[in-house]
BAVEX-830877 format. One record per residue: residue in one letter; x, y, z of N, C-alpha, C, O in turn. Coordinates in nm, 3 decimals, always signed. Layout:
BEGIN
+------+---------+---------+---------+---------+---------+---------+---------+---------+---------+---------+---------+---------+
: resn :     nxx :     nyy :     nzz :    caxx :    cayy :    cazz :     cxx :     cyy :     czz :     oxx :     oyy :     ozz :
+------+---------+---------+---------+---------+---------+---------+---------+---------+---------+---------+---------+---------+
:    A :       X :       Y :       Z :       X :       Y :       Z :       X :       Y :       Z :       X :       Y :       Z :
...
+------+---------+---------+---------+---------+---------+---------+---------+---------+---------+---------+---------+---------+
//
This chain:
BEGIN
+------+---------+---------+---------+---------+---------+---------+---------+---------+---------+---------+---------+---------+
: resn :     nxx :     nyy :     nzz :    caxx :    cayy :    cazz :     cxx :     cyy :     czz :     oxx :     oyy :     ozz :
+------+---------+---------+---------+---------+---------+---------+---------+---------+---------+---------+---------+---------+
:    M : +10.690 :  +0.788 :  -3.149 : +10.527 :  +0.713 :  -3.258 : +10.644 :  +0.609 :  -3.358 : +10.761 :  +0.626 :  -3.393 :
:    G : +10.549 :  +0.506 :  -3.378 : +10.605 :  +0.370 :  -3.434 : +10.573 :  +0.401 :  -3.540 : +10.503 :  +0.502 :  -3.543 :
:    I : +10.603 :  +0.339 :  -3.667 : +10.571 :  +0.333 :  -3.812 : +10.612 :  +0.136 :  -3.819 : +10.715 :  +0.069 :  -3.809 :
:    L : +10.425 :  +0.100 :  -3.848 : +10.468 :  -0.044 :  -3.873 : +10.381 :  -0.050 :  -4.066 : +10.360 :  +0.034 :  -4.154 :
:    A : +10.362 :  -0.158 :  -4.053 : +10.345 :  -0.211 :  -4.188 : +10.158 :  -0.130 :  -4.177 : +10.065 :  -0.119 :  -4.097 :
:    N : +10.212 :  -0.079 :  -4.362 : +10.044 :  -0.033 :  -4.408 : +10.067 :  +0.124 :  -4.336 :  +9.967 :  +0.197 :  -4.341 :
:    H : +10.168 :  +0.172 :  -4.281 : +10.098 :  +0.346 :  -4.238 : +10.119 :  +0.429 :  -4.337 : +10.190 :  +0.411 :  -4.436 :
:    V : +10.033 :  +0.552 :  -4.298 :  +9.996 :  +0.675 :  -4.391 : +10.122 :  +0.722 :  -4.434 : +10.179 :  +0.772 :  -4.337 :
:    P : +10.183 :  +0.727 :  -4.525 : +10.237 :  +0.864 :  -4.555 : +10.243 :  +0.968 :  -4.481 : +10.142 :  +1.031 :  -4.450 :
:    T : +10.345 :  +0.995 :  -4.449 : +10.341 :  +1.161 :  -4.380 : +10.458 :  +1.203 :  -4.299 : +10.537 :  +1.125 :  -4.246 :
:    I : +10.460 :  +1.326 :  -4.293 : +10.658 :  +1.439 :  -4.285 : +10.581 :  +1.470 :  -4.136 : +10.465 :  +1.506 :  -4.118 :
:    E : +10.690 :  +1.442 :  -4.033 : +10.676 :  +1.495 :  -3.918 : +10.810 :  +1.576 :  -3.888 : +10.924 :  +1.555 :  -3.929 :
:    Q : +10.757 :  +1.682 :  -3.795 : +10.890 :  +1.756 :  -3.745 : +10.907 :  +1.682 :  -3.689 : +10.819 :  +1.601 :  -3.661 :
:    L : +11.109 :  +1.666 :  -3.612 : +11.115 :  +1.639 :  -3.461 : +11.194 :  +1.682 :  -3.393 : +11.316 :  +1.695 :  -3.411 :
:    K : +11.122 :  +1.710 :  -3.300 : +11.221 :  +1.821 :  -3.165 : +11.313 :  +1.753 :  -3.154 : +11.329 :  +1.645 :  -3.211 :
:    P : +11.409 :  +1.821 :  -3.058 : +11.497 :  +1.733 :  -2.991 : +11.471 :  +1.642 :  -2.924 : +11.388 :  +1.671 :  -2.837 :
:    G : +11.514 :  +1.509 :  -2.924 : +11.524 :  +1.411 :  -2.825 : +11.520 :  +1.276 :  -2.910 : +11.477 :  +1.314 :  -3.019 :
:    V : +11.538 :  +1.162 :  -2.916 : +11.576 :  +1.026 :  -2.854 : +11.494 :  +0.916 :  -2.978 : +11.401 :  +0.840 :  -2.950 :
:    V : +11.558 :  +0.932 :  -3.121 : +11.487 :  +0.830 :  -3.219 : +11.552 :  +0.664 :  -3.139 : +11.655 :  +0.668 :  -3.071 :
:    E : +11.486 :  +0.546 :  -3.158 : +11.509 :  +0.441 :  -3.139 : +11.511 :  +0.373 :  -3.281 : +11.444 :  +0.392 :  -3.383 :
:    V : +11.575 :  +0.321 :  -3.260 : +11.633 :  +0.205 :  -3.454 : +11.623 :  +0.051 :  -3.360 : +11.693 :  +0.016 :  -3.265 :
:    L : +11.484 :  -0.036 :  -3.443 : +11.516 :  -0.119 :  -3.399 : +11.559 :  -0.217 :  -3.520 : +11.492 :  -0.258 :  -3.615 :
:    E : +11.671 :  -0.235 :  -3.491 : +11.782 :  -0.344 :  -3.584 : +11.703 :  -0.482 :  -3.602 : +11.664 :  -0.531 :  -3.708 :
:    N : +11.694 :  -0.512 :  -3.523 : +11.642 :  -0.644 :  -3.552 : +11.580 :  -0.647 :  -3.354 : +11.585 :  -0.563 :  -3.264 :
:    S : +11.527 :  -0.787 :  -3.361 : +11.399 :  -0.816 :  -3.275 : +11.459 :  -0.840 :  -3.129 : +11.391 :  -0.893 :  -3.042 :
:    T : +11.621 :  -0.789 :  -3.101 : +11.673 :  -0.815 :  -2.995 : +11.727 :  -0.721 :  -2.967 : +11.738 :  -0.693 :  -2.847 :
:    T : +11.808 :  -0.596 :  -3.112 : +11.904 :  -0.523 :  -3.063 : +11.817 :  -0.346 :  -3.116 : +11.774 :  -0.326 :  -3.229 :
:    V : +11.815 :  -0.284 :  -3.046 : +11.784 :  -0.121 :  -2.942 : +11.837 :  -0.049 :  -3.000 : +11.924 :  -0.136 :  -2.995 :
:    K : +11.895 :  +0.061 :  -3.079 : +11.977 :  +0.158 :  -3.126 : +11.908 :  +0.314 :  -3.088 : +11.803 :  +0.353 :  -3.139 :
:    K : +11.970 :  +0.373 :  -3.012 : +11.950 :  +0.462 :  -2.907 : +11.973 :  +0.624 :  -2.929 : +12.009 :  +0.702 :  -2.842 :
:    W : +11.937 :  +0.663 :  -3.101 : +12.028 :  +0.825 :  -3.112 : +11.960 :  +0.956 :  -3.031 : +11.847 :  +0.956 :  -2.980 :
:    F : +12.047 :  +1.059 :  -3.030 : +11.963 :  +1.147 :  -2.990 : +12.007 :  +1.250 :  -3.114 : +12.116 :  +1.254 :  -3.172 :
:    V : +11.887 :  +1.333 :  -3.137 : +11.882 :  +1.421 :  -3.227 : +11.859 :  +1.538 :  -3.203 : +11.743 :  +1.556 :  -3.167 :
:    S : +11.943 :  +1.661 :  -3.209 : +11.889 :  +1.802 :  -3.216 : +11.755 :  +1.840 :  -3.264 : +11.677 :  +1.890 :  -3.183 :
:    G : +11.697 :  +1.814 :  -3.458 : +11.598 :  +1.862 :  -3.478 : +11.602 :  +1.774 :  -3.615 : +11.694 :  +1.697 :  -3.640 :
:    G : +11.520 :  +1.790 :  -3.679 : +11.493 :  +1.759 :  -3.801 : +11.349 :  +1.698 :  -3.884 : +11.240 :  +1.745 :  -3.850 :
:    F : +11.356 :  +1.599 :  -3.985 : +11.263 :  +1.543 :  -4.008 : +11.249 :  +1.454 :  -4.087 : +11.308 :  +1.429 :  -4.191 :
:    A : +11.102 :  +1.368 :  -3.995 : +11.063 :  +1.207 :  -4.080 : +10.980 :  +1.223 :  -4.184 : +10.877 :  +1.291 :  -4.187 :
:    T : +11.042 :  +1.136 :  -4.294 : +10.938 :  +1.107 :  -4.365 : +10.882 :  +0.947 :  -4.401 : +10.954 :  +0.853 :  -4.434 :
:    I : +10.745 :  +0.945 :  -4.386 : +10.714 :  +0.824 :  -4.330 : +10.614 :  +0.782 :  -4.529 : +10.519 :  +0.835 :  -4.588 :
:    N : +10.694 :  +0.684 :  -4.555 : +10.719 :  +0.614 :  -4.739 : +10.559 :  +0.572 :  -4.767 : +10.489 :  +0.640 :  -4.692 :
:    P : +10.502 :  +0.510 :  -4.825 : +10.376 :  +0.466 :  -4.936 : +10.427 :  +0.312 :  -4.854 : +10.362 :  +0.235 :  -4.784 :
:    D : +10.570 :  +0.311 :  -4.897 : +10.581 :  +0.115 :  -4.842 : +10.623 :  +0.137 :  -4.688 : +10.667 :  +0.042 :  -4.624 :
:    S : +10.608 :  +0.273 :  -4.628 : +10.588 :  +0.210 :  -4.498 : +10.796 :  +0.217 :  -4.437 : +10.861 :  +0.179 :  -4.339 :
:    S : +10.810 :  +0.253 :  -4.502 : +10.990 :  +0.265 :  -4.525 : +11.000 :  +0.459 :  -4.442 : +10.906 :  +0.539 :  -4.427 :
:    L : +11.155 :  +0.478 :  -4.402 : +11.120 :  +0.594 :  -4.271 : +11.246 :  +0.647 :  -4.345 : +11.305 :  +0.566 :  -4.416 :
:    N : +11.288 :  +0.760 :  -4.338 : +11.358 :  +0.875 :  -4.398 : +11.366 :  +0.922 :  -4.252 : +11.267 :  +0.922 :  -4.179 :
:    I : +11.506 :  +0.967 :  -4.206 : +11.523 :  +1.060 :  -4.054 : +11.697 :  +1.176 :  -4.113 : +11.814 :  +1.153 :  -4.143 :
:    N : +11.609 :  +1.294 :  -4.100 : +11.701 :  +1.381 :  -4.174 : +11.726 :  +1.486 :  -4.094 : +11.641 :  +1.575 :  -4.093 :
:    A : +11.823 :  +1.499 :  -4.024 : +11.848 :  +1.558 :  -3.905 : +11.944 :  +1.600 :  -3.873 : +12.042 :  +1.549 :  -3.927 :
:    V : +11.966 :  +1.699 :  -3.784 : +12.048 :  +1.863 :  -3.812 : +12.164 :  +1.758 :  -3.832 : +12.223 :  +1.734 :  -3.938 :
:    E : +12.194 :  +1.675 :  -3.646 : +12.288 :  +1.616 :  -3.612 : +12.226 :  +1.496 :  -3.578 : +12.106 :  +1.471 :  -3.591 :
:    A : +12.334 :  +1.405 :  -3.524 : +12.238 :  +1.291 :  -3.444 : +12.372 :  +1.182 :  -3.366 : +12.464 :  +1.140 :  -3.435 :
:    F : +12.365 :  +1.163 :  -3.284 : +12.493 :  +1.134 :  -3.190 : +12.418 :  +1.005 :  -3.094 : +12.320 :  +1.025 :  -3.021 :
:    S : +12.482 :  +0.880 :  -3.111 : +12.399 :  +0.789 :  -3.009 : +12.472 :  +0.849 :  -2.911 : +12.575 :  +0.916 :  -2.910 :
:    L : +12.365 :  +0.792 :  -2.795 : +12.296 :  +0.823 :  -2.689 : +12.410 :  +0.773 :  -2.603 : +12.453 :  +0.866 :  -2.535 :
:    E : +12.473 :  +0.661 :  -2.582 : +12.590 :  +0.580 :  -2.551 : +12.701 :  +0.722 :  -2.558 : +12.790 :  +0.730 :  -2.473 :
:    D : +12.690 :  +0.820 :  -2.655 : +12.808 :  +0.928 :  -2.635 : +12.843 :  +0.987 :  -2.518 : +12.946 :  +0.995 :  -2.452 :
:    F : +12.717 :  +1.030 :  -2.508 : +12.684 :  +1.136 :  -2.392 : +12.716 :  +1.128 :  -2.207 : +12.616 :  +1.080 :  -2.154 :
:    S : +12.792 :  +1.151 :  -2.136 : +12.825 :  +1.187 :  -2.048 : +12.685 :  +1.295 :  -1.921 : +12.690 :  +1.417 :  -1.907 :
:    A : +12.614 :  +1.233 :  -1.876 : +12.483 :  +1.270 :  -1.769 : +12.589 :  +1.426 :  -1.687 : +12.554 :  +1.540 :  -1.656 :
:    E : +12.698 :  +1.365 :  -1.680 : +12.777 :  +1.568 :  -1.570 : +12.815 :  +1.662 :  -1.682 : +12.847 :  +1.780 :  -1.671 :
:    A : +12.803 :  +1.564 :  -1.833 : +12.858 :  +1.696 :  -1.871 : +12.743 :  +1.746 :  -1.983 : +12.760 :  +1.843 :  -2.056 :
:    V : +12.621 :  +1.660 :  -1.983 : +12.513 :  +1.742 :  -1.974 : +12.483 :  +1.858 :  -1.861 : +12.481 :  +1.981 :  -1.857 :
:    K : +12.469 :  +1.780 :  -1.797 : +12.382 :  +1.890 :  -1.646 : +12.579 :  +2.058 :  -1.615 : +12.582 :  +2.177 :  -1.582 :
:    T : +12.653 :  +1.989 :  -1.641 : +12.738 :  +2.131 :  -1.690 : +12.690 :  +2.240 :  -1.872 : +12.673 :  +2.362 :  -1.874 :
:    G : +12.683 :  +2.186 :  -1.944 : +12.665 :  +2.256 :  -2.053 : +12.532 :  +2.312 :  -2.048 : +12.502 :  +2.416 :  -2.107 :
:    L : +12.439 :  +2.234 :  -1.968 : +12.310 :  +2.285 :  -1.938 : +12.325 :  +2.401 :  -1.849 : +12.269 :  +2.504 :  -1.886 :
:    A : +12.376 :  +2.404 :  -1.763 : +12.409 :  +2.538 :  -1.660 : +12.501 :  +2.596 :  -1.747 : +12.425 :  +2.583 :  -1.843 :
:    E : +12.582 :  +2.640 :  -1.788 : +12.649 :  +2.725 :  -1.889 : +12.508 :  +2.784 :  -1.990 : +12.482 :  +2.904 :  -1.997 :
:    A : +12.465 :  +2.729 :  -2.029 : +12.313 :  +2.807 :  -2.117 : +12.224 :  +2.850 :  -2.134 : +12.164 :  +2.909 :  -2.224 :
:    Q : +12.195 :  +2.789 :  -1.941 : +12.078 :  +2.901 :  -1.887 : +12.177 :  +2.999 :  -1.876 : +12.150 :  +3.090 :  -1.955 :
:    R : +12.287 :  +3.023 :  -1.808 : +12.346 :  +3.205 :  -1.837 : +12.369 :  +3.251 :  -1.881 : +12.385 :  +3.372 :  -1.864 :
:    A : +12.404 :  +3.142 :  -2.038 : +12.402 :  +3.255 :  -2.126 : +12.231 :  +3.356 :  -2.161 : +12.216 :  +3.477 :  -2.184 :
:    A : +12.122 :  +3.239 :  -2.153 : +12.023 :  +3.279 :  -2.194 : +12.018 :  +3.385 :  -2.083 : +12.055 :  +3.497 :  -2.119 :
:    S : +11.988 :  +3.376 :  -1.982 : +11.988 :  +3.494 :  -1.899 : +12.095 :  +3.613 :  -1.858 : +12.095 :  +3.712 :  -1.785 :
:    S : +12.165 :  +3.560 :  -1.930 : +12.238 :  +3.705 :  -1.925 : +12.182 :  +3.834 :  -2.047 : +12.121 :  +3.814 :  -2.153 :
:    G : +12.225 :  +3.960 :  -1.989 : +12.265 :  +4.006 :  -2.153 : +12.273 :  +4.086 :  -2.259 : +12.235 :  +4.199 :  -2.290 :
:    G : +12.332 :  +3.996 :  -2.307 : +12.382 :  +3.929 :  -2.443 : +12.261 :  +4.006 :  -2.556 : +12.153 :  +4.060 :  -2.532 :
:    T : +12.320 :  +3.989 :  -2.661 : +12.200 :  +4.105 :  -2.766 : +12.151 :  +3.955 :  -2.789 : +12.195 :  +3.841 :  -2.769 :
:    E : +12.001 :  +4.034 :  -2.859 : +11.874 :  +3.933 :  -2.895 : +11.906 :  +3.839 :  -2.922 : +11.853 :  +3.750 :  -2.855 :
:    E : +12.020 :  +3.785 :  -3.044 : +12.067 :  +3.670 :  -3.104 : +12.080 :  +3.569 :  -3.075 : +12.022 :  +3.463 :  -3.097 :
:    D : +12.226 :  +3.627 :  -2.975 : +12.275 :  +3.567 :  -2.861 : +12.247 :  +3.473 :  -2.748 : +12.304 :  +3.371 :  -2.709 :
:    Q : +12.085 :  +3.579 :  -2.684 : +11.985 :  +3.509 :  -2.566 : +11.929 :  +3.389 :  -2.718 : +11.985 :  +3.279 :  -2.719 :
:    A : +11.863 :  +3.408 :  -2.791 : +11.784 :  +3.298 :  -2.893 : +11.847 :  +3.205 :  -2.926 : +11.789 :  +3.098 :  -2.945 :
:    L : +11.973 :  +3.216 :  -2.940 : +12.015 :  +3.088 :  -2.956 : +12.131 :  +3.041 :  -2.793 : +12.202 :  +2.941 :  -2.782 :
:    A : +12.116 :  +3.127 :  -2.716 : +12.131 :  +3.033 :  -2.550 : +11.978 :  +2.972 :  -2.552 : +11.973 :  +2.861 :  -2.500 :
:    K : +11.852 :  +3.022 :  -2.603 : +11.758 :  +2.922 :  -2.533 : +11.735 :  +2.831 :  -2.613 : +11.676 :  +2.736 :  -2.560 :
:    V : +11.762 :  +2.814 :  -2.751 : +11.792 :  +2.680 :  -2.857 : +11.861 :  +2.603 :  -2.736 : +11.821 :  +2.520 :  -2.655 :
:    E : +12.016 :  +2.684 :  -2.767 : +12.066 :  +2.544 :  -2.676 : +12.054 :  +2.495 :  -2.524 : +12.121 :  +2.409 :  -2.466 :
:    V : +11.928 :  +2.591 :  -2.467 : +11.877 :  +2.517 :  -2.331 : +11.773 :  +2.409 :  -2.357 : +11.740 :  +2.320 :  -2.278 :
:    E : +11.721 :  +2.434 :  -2.498 : +11.654 :  +2.317 :  -2.498 : +11.665 :  +2.203 :  -2.543 : +11.589 :  +2.107 :  -2.536 :
:    V : +11.777 :  +2.216 :  -2.597 : +11.840 :  +2.072 :  -2.646 : +11.868 :  +2.012 :  -2.499 : +11.790 :  +1.925 :  -2.461 :
:    Y : +11.948 :  +2.041 :  -2.436 : +12.032 :  +2.037 :  -2.335 : +11.886 :  +1.974 :  -2.240 : +11.912 :  +1.883 :  -2.161 :
:    E : +11.810 :  +1.999 :  -2.244 : +11.731 :  +2.018 :  -2.138 : +11.636 :  +1.809 :  -2.251 : +11.586 :  +1.707 :  -2.204 :
:    A : +11.648 :  +1.829 :  -2.311 : +11.590 :  +1.772 :  -2.399 : +11.679 :  +1.637 :  -2.358 : +11.645 :  +1.522 :  -2.329 :
:    L : +11.781 :  +1.688 :  -2.365 : +11.909 :  +1.579 :  -2.348 : +11.889 :  +1.507 :  -2.289 : +11.867 :  +1.395 :  -2.334 :
:    Q : +11.885 :  +1.535 :  -2.136 : +11.946 :  +1.568 :  -1.971 : +11.773 :  +1.418 :  -1.921 : +11.753 :  +1.317 :  -1.854 :
:    A : +11.708 :  +1.505 :  -2.007 : +11.581 :  +1.355 :  -2.029 : +11.558 :  +1.286 :  -2.030 : +11.481 :  +1.220 :  -1.960 :
:    A : +11.645 :  +1.259 :  -2.155 : +11.689 :  +1.125 :  -2.263 : +11.784 :  +1.047 :  -2.163 : +11.825 :  +0.934 :  -2.189 :
:    L : +11.807 :  +1.094 :  -2.080 : +11.975 :  +1.006 :  -2.036 : +11.884 :  +0.994 :  -1.869 : +11.897 :  +0.873 :  -1.846 :
:    S : +11.837 :  +1.028 :  -1.798 : +11.777 :  +0.997 :  -1.726 : +11.650 :  +0.887 :  -1.711 : +11.605 :  +0.835 :  -1.609 :
:    K : +11.606 :  +0.872 :  -1.871 : +11.509 :  +0.755 :  -1.819 : +11.611 :  +0.618 :  -1.816 : +11.566 :  +0.509 :  -1.780 :
+------+---------+---------+---------+---------+---------+---------+---------+---------+---------+---------+---------+---------+
//
């Protein structure tokens, strides 16, 4: 989703993924967010409220691969229903992070 001048005010839920911030015509910073909300204001400014946000540069593809494998094991183990639900959320975040790093 891009925000341009005169954008309709909106509130959008953010799923795990990448937020690209155009600082100027040549500088783009990429952040991985685990979820949150984006609010587009009447003046076309944008507020992002994220649970967590980390520079995409801070992640190692190998560490993400290892974390994903561990989360998948936890999600399929015979733990409590709560433990499995938490592991499934972790799997979703790792999968989104892995996809972001492969681009």
